C-alpha positions in Angstrom: 3.5 -127.3 -11.6 0.8 -124.5 -11.8 3.1 -122.3 -11.0 5.4 -123.6 -14.2 2.3 -123.2 -16.2 1.1 -119.2 -15.0 4.5 -118.1 -14.9 5.1 -119.5 -19.2 7.9 -122.3 -18.4 6.1 -124.6 -19.8 2.8 -123.9 -22.1 1.2 -127.4 -20.5 1.3 -130.4 -18.2 -0.5 -133.1 -17.4 -1.0 -134.5 -14.6 -3.2 -135.3 -11.4 -6.0 -132.0 -10.7 -7.6 -131.5 -8.2 -11.1 -129.2 -7.7 -8.6 -126.5 -6.2 -6.8 -126.1 -9.8 -6.4 -122.1 -9.5 -9.2 -120.2 -11.5 -6.2 -118.8 -14.1 -6.0 -122.8 -16.0 -7.5 -124.9 -17.7 -8.4 -128.2 -17.3 -9.4 -131.3 -19.4 -9.5 -134.2 -18.3 -8.0 -137.2 -19.7 -8.9 -139.9 -17.2 -10.1 -141.2 -14.1 -6.8 -143.1 -13.1 -6.3 -145.7 -10.4 -4.2 -145.6 -7.7 -3.0 -149.2 -6.7 -1.6 -151.3 -3.9 1.8 -152.5 -4.1 3.0 -155.6 -2.4 6.3 -157.9 -2.8 5.5 -161.2 -4.2 8.1 -163.1 -1.7 5.1 -160.9 1.4 3.6 -162.9 2.8 0.4 -160.2 3.2 0.6 -159.2 -0.2 0.7 -163.5 -0.8 -3.1 -163.2 1.3 -4.1 -160.5 -0.3 -3.4 -162.5 -3.9 -4.4 -166.3 -2.8 -8.3 -164.2 -1.7 -8.5 -162.9 -5.0 -8.2 -165.7 -7.1 -9.6 -167.6 -4.8 -12.9 -165.5 -5.7 -12.7 -164.1 -2.6 -12.7 -160.2 -1.6 -8.7 -159.5 0.2 -9.0 -159.1 3.7 -7.4 -155.2 4.2 -6.6 -156.2 7.5 -3.4 -158.5 6.9 -2.3 -154.5 5.8 -2.4 -153.5 9.3 1.1 -154.6 11.0 3.0 -154.1 7.4 5.7 -151.3 6.5 4.4 -148.9 4.1 6.9 -146.7 1.5 4.3 -143.8 1.1 4.4 -140.4 -0.5 5.0 -137.8 2.0 1.0 -136.2 2.5 1.2 -133.0 1.4 1.4 -135.0 -2.7 -1.9 -135.3 -4.1 -2.0 -139.0 -4.2 -1.0 -139.2 -0.9 -4.1 -137.2 0.1 -6.5 -139.6 -0.6 -4.4 -142.8 -0.1 -4.4 -141.5 3.9 -8.3 -140.9 3.6 -8.7 -144.4 2.5 -6.8 -145.8 4.9 -8.6 -143.9 7.1 -11.9 -145.1 5.9 -11.0 -148.6 6.3 -9.8 -147.8 9.7 -6.6 -149.2 9.0 -3.9 -147.7 10.6 -0.2 -146.5 9.3 2.5 -147.4 12.3 5.6 -148.6 10.2 6.0 -146.1 7.1 8.9 -145.3 5.1 8.4 -141.1 3.5 9.6 -140.6 0.1 8.2 -137.9 -2.7 9.2 -139.5 -5.7 7.0 -142.7 -6.6 9.5 -144.5 -8.5 11.4 -144.9 -4.8 8.6 -145.7 -3.5 8.5 -148.7 -5.9 11.6 -149.5 -5.9 11.7 -149.8 -1.4 8.5 -152.0 -2.6 10.0 -154.2 -4.8 12.6 -154.1 -2.0 10.1 -155.9 0.6 10.7 -152.5 2.9 6.9 -152.0 2.1 4.3 -152.1 0.2 2.9 -148.3 -1.6 0.5 -147.1 -4.0 1.2 -145.7 -7.2 -1.0 -144.6 -10.2 -2.2 -147.3 -12.3 0.1 -145.5 -15.1 3.5 -146.4 -13.4 2.0 -150.5 -13.4 3.4 -150.9 -17.0 7.0 -149.6 -16.8 7.6 -150.3 -12.5 11.2 -150.5 -12.7 11.0 -154.6 -11.1 7.6 -155.4 -12.1 8.2 -159.0 -11.8 8.9 -158.3 -8.1 6.3 -156.6 -7.8 2.8 -157.3 -7.3 -1.0 -154.7 -7.9 -4.0 -154.4 -6.3 -7.2 -152.3 -8.4 -9.2 -151.8 -4.6 -11.9 -150.6 -6.6 -13.0 -147.7 -4.1 -13.4 -144.2 -4.9 -11.2 -142.8 -2.8 -8.6 -143.8 -5.3 -9.3 -142.5 -7.8 -8.1 -139.2 -9.5 -8.3 -137.0 -12.9 -5.4 -137.3 -14.7 -5.3 -134.4 -16.2 -3.7 -131.9 -19.1 -3.4 -128.3 -17.8 -3.0 -124.8 -19.4 -3.5 -121.6 -19.2 -6.7 -119.7 -19.4 -7.6 -118.1 -22.9 -4.8 -119.7 -24.9 -4.7 -122.5 -27.2 -2.0 -125.2 -27.7 -0.2 -125.2 -30.0 -1.3 -127.6 -32.8 1.6 -129.8 -32.2 1.2 -129.6 -28.1 -2.5 -130.4 -29.1 -1.6 -134.0 -31.6 0.6 -134.4 -27.7 -2.2 -134.5 -26.1 -4.4 -135.6 -28.1 -2.1 -139.1 -28.6 -1.1 -139.4 -24.7 -5.5 -139.4 -24.7 -5.7 -142.3 -27.5 -3.3 -144.3 -25.1 -4.1 -143.7 -22.1 -7.7 -144.7 -23.1 -6.9 -147.5 -24.8 -7.3 -149.4 -22.2 -4.7 -151.9 -23.4 -1.8 -151.0 -20.2 -4.7 -151.1 -18.3 -5.0 -155.1 -17.9 -1.6 -155.1 -15.6 -2.9 -156.0 -12.1 -2.5 -159.3 -10.7 -6.1 -158.9 -8.6 -8.8 -156.6 -9.4 -11.8 -155.8 -7.3 -14.8 -155.2 -8.4 -18.4 -154.2 -6.6 -16.1 -155.7 -3.3 -16.1 -159.5 -5.7 -12.2 -160.1 -7.1 -12.5 -160.5 -11.0 
């Protein structure tokens, strides 16, 4: 996406960014987006995590140790953050399917092919939402900025600025953020 902006193919992009944004681009952070764990409602490990949440206990992530994961390829920013989180939590992924597409990961999870991780903005338009459980694990490792990116020394056209501002208002409204099935805050489920 950076190259598309640099080459003037697109005027701007809304994307997750990190500190390695090229210096010829400007980034405006819209919000800090959480990365959620997703499981199938029929999966025993997902049910155990949800049960712990409903009982007011912190979910025990060790139930994921022998589960299959549908992961994004490691060079994708979300995957980098997820891999760091899994390593920090000492969760070894022994069985993984890899894809480049979060919607594919959600569809496979809905069919009970494993757990996946997606950005929280994916929850509200998730295919097969009724088959899925979404878990907010409240980890600083599972957060990254969603930003508008455009060329330095350029201003967005008024229509583009209006679109970005409308997207920012919607995403910051929090109205879509209440769709998690389990939210952990400071080590306690809520």
